[in-house]
N, C-alpha and C positions, 0 to 999 in steps of 0.2 A: 863484166857486169852488163846487163841489158841496157840498151839505149833509153828505153822508156823509164827505167828506174833513175837514170841520170837526170832526165828531164824533170821528174817529180821532185827529186832532191834539190835541183836548181830552183824550181818554182817555190818550194818551201823556204829556201834560203833567202830568195828575193823578197818574199812576203814578210818574213821575220825582220829583215833589215828595214823594210818600209814601216812596219808596225812599231818597232822599238827604237828606231833612230830618226827616220825622215819625218814621220808624223809628229813626234814630240818636238823636234827642232822647228818645224813650221809653226806649231802652236805657240812655242816659246817666243818666236820672233813676232808673231801677231800680238801677243800680250804686251811685249815691250813697246810696240808702236802705239798702243792705246794709252799708255801711261798708267801710273798707279793712282787709284782713287784716294781721296783724303777722307778717312773715316771720321775725322773730327768736324768736317764741314756739316755733317748732318746734325750735329749737336747745337749749332747756333739757333737761337730762338726757341729752343726746346724748354719745356717746363720740367723742373727737377725739384726734389725735396732735400732740405738741409738735414744731414745726418748728425754732424757735430760742428760747432762753430765757436770761435773765440777771437776777439780783436781783429775782425776783418778777414780771417782765414779759417778754413775748416775742410770738411768733406761733404759732398752732396751725393745723393743716390741718383744715378742715371740707370733706370730700370732696376736691376738688382746689383749693379756694380757701384762701388764707392770711388769717387773721383776727388782729387784735391781741387780746392776752389778758393777764390779771393772775391771780396765784395764788401758791402757795407759792414761796419763794425758790429752792429747790434742785431744781426739775424738770430733767429731762435730755431732750435731743433724742431723738425717737422714742418717748418714754414716752406711754402712753395715759392720758388724763385725762377727766373728765366736766365738762360745762358746767353751772354752777349758775345762771347768769343773765347779764344784760348791763346796761351803762349806755351808751346810744348804740350805737356800733359796736364797743365793747370788751367782750369776753366775760370772765366770771369763771369760773375753772376750779379744780378740786381733784383730788388724786390719786384714781384710781379705786378702788384697794384700800382706802384709808381710808374712803371713802364706803360701800363694801360691808360692811366689818366693823362700821361704826357701826350698821348696820341688821340685823345678824344677831342672832338670839335666842341667849341663853346656853344652853350645853349643860347638860342636867340631867335 
């Protein structure tokens, strides 16, 4: 076999090893170091709409997704509420107007 052909095969093998083993390994290690983002952190303070509700529990729409939620007992379907936090995949919500008036400064 000609020497130039051996060199070409060797170069292709080294390139393939780098492309399919070394680069993914380095990328994986860099991703681990960054840590996993918390997708639920973006939901806090977000306005959502009540889908179904009964006795302080129900479902709310977050975009087009339905999420389990807990909050005031007397929320109604279609009411806009604010996400206060979560425990696992259950969101804690409260009335939007109550939260806004709690933070308004007194007139004077």
